[in-house]
N, C-alpha and C positions, 0 to 999 in steps of 0.2 A: 419323791417325787415324779409325777408323771408329767408327761410333754404338756398336757393341757395344761397343768397348775404352773410348769414353767412359763408358759405363754401367756399366763392369767397374772403372773409376778411381773413380768416384764412390761407388760401393759399398764399395771397399777405403779409402776415404777417409773415408766414413762410419764405419765399424768402427774405425779410429785412433782418430777422435774421442772414441767411446765410450769405448775402452780407456784414452783419455789426457785423460779429462776433467777440466777445470781451474776453479777457480773464478777471476774477474777481477774485482778490486776498481779502482775510478779514482775520482778525485774532478774538481771542476770546474776545479783550479787545474793539473791536468796530469800528477798520479801516477797509476802504474798498477804494480799489484804482484798478481802470478800464483800461485799456488798449487795445487795437487788437494785436490778434496775429500775425498779419502779416500785410504789408503795402508795395504797388510795386509802384515804380516808375520810370520815363524815365529819363536818364543819361541829364545833363545838365540843367534840370529843379528843381524848388525847390519842396520840400516834406516836410508834417506837420505828425508827429509824435504823434497820440492823447493821451491823459492820465490825468485823473481825479481823485479826491479823495475826501474822508468824512473822518473825525475824530471825537471821541468820545467826546472832550471837548465839553461844552456848551458855552464857549466864543469863542470868535474867537481869534486866535495867534495872539498878537502883533508882534511877530518878527518869520521868517521863512528861510530857506535855501532851494532852488529848486537846484538837483543834476539829472544829466543825464549821464551814463556812457555806454559805449560799452564794451560788455562783462560783466562777473560775477564773484566776486570773488576777487581772487588777483591778477588774470589777467585782471582784469576790468579796462580800458582807461577812465578818467573822461574828457568828451568833453565839458560839459558845466555846470556852478555853478553858481547862484548869491543870492543875501541876501536880503531880505524884512526888515527892522528894522521900529520900532515905529509907526505900522500900516501904512507904506508907500505903495501907490499905485504902486510906482515901485520897481522891482526887479534888483538890481543892480550888475551888473557881473565885473568882474575884469579888468583891463587895457589891460592886453593881452589876454584876451579871443578872440578866432577865429571867427571873424565875419560872418563866414559861418552859426554858430549857435546864435538861439535867442527864447527867450520865446514865441510862440504865444498865450498864453492861458494867462486868466486875473489870477493870483496865488490868489487873493482875493476872487475869485469865485471857487476857488478849481479847478483851469484848470491849468495845468503846462506843457503844448501840447508845443513841441520842432519842431522849424523850421528849416531845414536844406536847405540850397540857393546851387543852381548848383552842385546836386549830382553826384557823380562819381561810376562806376564799383567799386571802394576799399569801398565806402561807404556801401555796404551791410555786413548784420552782425545782431547780436542782439543787443538790446537798450535796456535799464532798465532807469525807472524814480522811483526817490525818494524825499521823501519831510522829511525835519527836522524842526522840533517845538522846541524853546527854551522856558524853564520854565514848562516844563510838564515832569512827571516821564516817558512818554512814549514817546519817543522825536522822532523818526523818522519810516519811514515803505518805503517798496519799493515794486515794482513788481515784485516779483521772478522770474515768467515766460518769460518776457521781450516781447519785441516786433521785430519780424525778419522783416528787413528791404531788400526788394530785387529789385535790381537795374537792368533795363533791357535797352538793347541798340542794336542799329543796328550795322553789322558788319563792322569792319574797317580792313583794310590789313596793319599791320603794316611793314611788309619788304617781298620783292620778290629777290631772288639772284640764282645764279648757282654757284655750288661748283664741284670742281673736276680737271681734267686735261685732257691731250689727250688721255695719255697713260692710265689712269685707268677709264677714261668715267665719264660724267657730269650728276649732278643731280639739279633738280629746288627745292628750300625749300621755304615755304608759310608761314609766321606766323601771325597768324589771332586772334581778339579780338571781342567777341560781347556777349551779353546774351538774350534770351538763346545762348548755347554755338553754333557757327553756324555751318552750312555744307559747305564742300571747294570741289570744283570740279576743276578738271583740263582739258583745252579746247585749241583745236588745231586748226589749218585751215581745217583739214580734220573731225572734231568732237570731242566728249567727248572722253578724257584719263580716264583712271584708275589709280588715286594716289596709291603710297604704302607708308604703314606703318605711318600712323598717331599716332601724341604721344602727351601729355599733356606737356604744357609748366610750366604751374603753376597752384595751385589750393587753393584758397583762403578757408575762414573755411565756407562760406556758398555755396560754390560751385565755379567749375573752369569756367572760362571765357574768356581762353585763350588757343590754339590750335595750333597744326602744322601741315602742311602734305609736303611730299616729293615726288617730281616723278623723276624715275628712267631713265636713258637710255636717258638721253636730247642728242640731237644732233646739232651740231655748226651748225650755220646759220637757225637754227628752230626760230619760235615764239609760247611762250607758254603763257595762260591767267590761274591767279589763280583766280576763282571767288567764293566769299563767300556768304551765305544766312541764315536769319532766319526770322522769323516771323515778325519782325521791318523793313524788307529791304535787300539790296544786295550792295555788293561792289567787286570790281573786278581791278586787275593790270596786266599788260601785261610785260612779258618777252623776251627779243629779245638775243638769245645766239649766239654772232659773231662768223663766220668762221676764221681760221687763216688768215691773211692779205697774202698780195702778198708779200712784202718785207719778211717776216718770210717762204714762199715758197721758194722764190728765194735765199735765205741766206741757206735754207736747200739743195735745190737740187745743188748748188755750192759747200758746204761742200762734201756732198757726191759724186760729181765729183772730188773734192781733193782730197778725200780718194781713190778714184779708180784710179787716175794719181801717188799717191803716190807708191799705192800697185803694179804698173804694173811698174813704176820706180825700186822700190825693186826689183822685180821679175826678171827684165832686168839684175842688176847688177849680181843678184843671179846665174841666168843662165851663165852670162859672167865668172865670178869668176870660176863655176865647169867646164867650157870649158878651161880657161886656165891651171886650176890645172890639168886636165886629159891630155893637151898638152904636160906639163912641167913633169908628170909621164912618158908619152910614151916616151919621148925624153930619159931622163934619162935609162928607162929600154933598149931603144936600144943602149945607148952608153956602157952599162954593157955587152952586147952579142957580141958587138964587140971586 
């Protein structure tokens, strides 16, 4: 092998290490556990979280427990647990085990990788694998660094609505979901508009994947498009802000005319009353002088 081939081989090996980087946890007793620091998945598809281990015992344990948790310590949630007894090739989980989770690896070959079916954005988080052996002084070992699962999804517009009134004005509000967090644009028939006050709706432990944008000064009778995009795709929805109905306009005009007629009638009565009062006072004043 030439020097150039050796250099090319070294570069390729280095690239593979970067692409398949993994955290290796070990202790002084000879336990070693290997798992990737991060795994990415697409919403709706299955994903496998790799985890393998070796232990210091010369004989293969006849019984063991495999545990996967979301989170670490007291706040951890046990997602999957199975037990293998008497050298069984099967690792049996409980009856009420969520069927989205299953053991993908062969625990007898020290592979306790976990498969998650139909992942969602809510599955994003840090996962920890643990193996527990029975009949030994050092009974368990866990990957304390964990594997970060990052679920990605194309944008999806959750809702689009108009809020406000004719007196206070209208605004359009668009709620969007996606990972990476989508960019939101407002589009009118005459071009792209500038949205105002984008704010986060929720933020998960691994990062936010929902956001909202609102567009102020929305005009009745207008048409507005909320468009969301990220590296995985696009989504959009159209909002029609209905103008006031002719019945409402007619009723409003009729009400205004009625108010005007009432005002005129009251004004006429007041003038008539003033005229009669002035005439009565004048007659009495003339009678006194005579």
